[in-house]
N, C-alpha and C positions, 0 to 999 in steps of 0.2 A: 758665766757661760750664759747665753742666750739659746731658748729652744721654742720652734715655732710648732705649733701640730696641729694638723686639720684633718677632720675626719670626712671625707666625702660618703662615708658609709649610713645605713640605716640605724648601724649598732651601735650600743654605748660605751663608750671607751674612758675609765677612768685610772689613767697610767700615767699621769704626766709627773709625778716625783719619781714611779720606779725607771721611767725611761729619760729623765733628766741624770739619775744616779748611773744609771748604765753608762751614757754617754762620759759624764764626767770621768767614770772609773777607766775608760779606756784612755781618756787623755790621761789621768793620770799616772797608768802603768806606762805609757809610750813618753813618761816622762816632759808632756806639753802643759802649759798653763792651759789655762780655762777660758781662756780668750778667744772663743769660735763662738759662732752662732751657725744652726742647724735645724734645717725643716725635717719633719717628719708629717706626711700624710698619708694617710688611711683610705685607700681604695675597695673595690671590688673585683671580683673574677674579670671581667669583661674589660674594666680601665687599665689594671695592670697587664691584659692581654694586650691590647693595645699599645700601651708604652713599649712593653717588651720587642713587640714585632717594630715598629717605629724605631726603636735606637738600638736595639740588638740585633735585630733581623731574625727573630727568633720568633715563630709562628705560635707561641701559645704561652699561657698563663705562668706565671711566677711566683715565688711567695716574698722578694722583696727584689726592689733595684737601687742602686746609687749613685748619685751625680754629683759626682765631686766638683770643686769648685776650684778657681785658680786662687792660690792663698799667694801668690806673691804680689797682688794688688792691696794694700792696707792702707785702713785711715784710721789716723790717729785719732785715738778714744772711741775706736768702733771696734767692736768683736769682730774678728774676720769670719767672711761667712765659710765654711769647711763644707759645706753641699746641702744637698735634700736626699733624702730617706722617703722610696716608696712601698708602704706596708701594705699586701694582700690582705683582707682580715677573711675572707674564704680556704684561701690556701692555709694560713697561718691556723686556722680553727683545724681544717682538716690535719694536717702535720701534729697539733698537740693533740690529738685525737689518735693518730697511728701510733705517736711517740710513748702515748700514756701520761704526758704532764698538762699541766696548768696552762690555758692559752697565757695565761701573764709571763708564762715562764717562757713560750716560745715567742713571743714578741717581742720580751726582755733579750733573748738570744739571736733573732731577726736584727736589733739594733744594734748590738754587738758587734753582727757579724758585718752589716751594712757602714756603721762607722769606723770599721778599719778598714775597709774599701776606700772609703771617703780618703782614708789617711795614705793610701797607695799599695795594703795589703792586697793581694790578690791569691787565688787559688788553682792556676792553669798548669801549674806542672807538678808535682809529687812533694818537689822540697819545699814550693810556696805553700801549697796547700797545708803541711806537715807544721810549718810556721806558722801560717795563722790559725790551725786548730789548736795552736798550744798556747797563743793569745786571747783565743777566743776560750779556753778552759779555764785560761789563767785569771780573767773579769768574771767569768760567770761565778767561780770559786768564792774571789772577792764578796761577790752580790749575794750568794748563799744559796746562788738556784741552778748550782752546777749538778747535773742528770737528771733525776726524776724529781724532781723539790718545786 
């Protein structure tokens, strides 16, 4: 697996191993190989607001955005690009504080959530939401960061 991390904020982020572990765990629990490339970009509230407006027509900041790639195009010997994840550090910090857990745990959850989106999961209907939440809980338990850990 190849993980590309870009930090476009002024925050110090040292979570490469944790983020890689989250994505690997999601792939493994889905029964997939690790032959994927994922990019994660950390941005501020203004940037995620602009991206949310441009790509989802939602005029407000959000915590995370997922941009899946077409996995039908595969080059032999090269990890298939699963997609891009964009995490807003400002919103992640607010949510971690509001929920009473660590920023690392919040970022791990957002990475899990977004990776599931890259794999086609969604939460538009109650059934989809229930299935996605079940998958998120399974991964977070495996990682040992379920609930207030």
